[in-house]
Structures are given as structure tokens and as C-alpha cells.
C-alpha positions in Angstrom: 31.3 67.1 -52.5 33.2 68.4 -49.4 32.8 71.6 -50.9 29.0 71.5 -50.8 29.0 69.9 -47.6 31.3 72.4 -46.0 28.9 75.5 -47.0 26.7 77.1 -44.7 23.0 75.5 -45.0 20.3 77.8 -46.0 18.2 79.1 -43.1 14.7 77.2 -43.1 11.9 79.2 -42.2 8.9 77.1 -40.5 5.6 77.1 -42.5 2.1 75.3 -42.0 0.5 73.1 -44.6 -2.6 75.4 -44.8 -0.2 78.1 -46.0 1.0 76.0 -48.7 -1.1 76.6 -52.0 -2.0 72.9 -53.4 -4.6 72.0 -56.0 -6.1 69.1 -54.2 -6.6 68.5 -50.4 -4.0 66.0 -49.1 -4.5 63.7 -46.1 -2.3 64.3 -42.9 -0.8 61.2 -42.8 0.2 60.3 -46.4 3.0 57.7 -46.3 3.5 55.5 -49.3 1.5 52.3 -48.8 3.7 49.6 -50.3 1.3 46.5 -50.1 0.8 46.1 -53.8 4.0 46.3 -54.6 4.9 43.8 -52.1 1.9 41.4 -53.0 2.6 41.8 -57.2 6.3 42.0 -57.4 7.6 40.3 -54.0 9.3 43.6 -53.2 9.6 44.3 -49.9 10.9 47.8 -48.9 12.8 48.6 -45.5 11.5 51.1 -43.5 12.5 54.8 -44.6 14.0 55.8 -41.3 16.6 52.6 -41.6 17.5 53.9 -45.1 17.7 57.6 -44.4 21.2 57.7 -42.9 22.9 55.4 -45.9 21.2 57.5 -48.6 22.3 60.9 -47.0 25.9 59.7 -46.9 25.7 58.2 -50.5 24.3 61.8 -52.0 26.9 63.5 -49.9 29.6 62.0 -51.6 28.2 63.0 -55.3 29.8 65.6 -57.2 27.4 68.5 -57.6 26.0 69.2 -61.2 27.2 72.1 -63.5 
């Protein structure tokens, strides 16, 4: 995991949504609505921003696949 984390990350090039071909039009704001999940299963998910840091840290500790 340390070796993967210490590698130079690839350069990311910005692009517009319009330049990415998709078979269907997508709304600009497409966050997942979890209302039905909460109503049916009584499950409440935390805000994604709250979970992002801990999940990234957990992923960095995993061994990369062979």
C-alpha cells in the first residue's frame, strides 16, 4: 500500500461533460436520493463528504490486486 501511495499520480486533464459520450442525457445534479432506502429499510446514510476521508484512508491501506 505504501508503494502505491508513493507513486507519482497520473496527470488529470479537465474535460467537460458535453465532451464525454453517453447514451443518455444526465441531469447536472445527479446525487443519489436515499429517501426510499430510509423509508423501506430504516437505513440512514451519512453525508458523503463525512465518509470520504475515512474511506480514502481505508483504501490506501489495502494491498493492490496482482
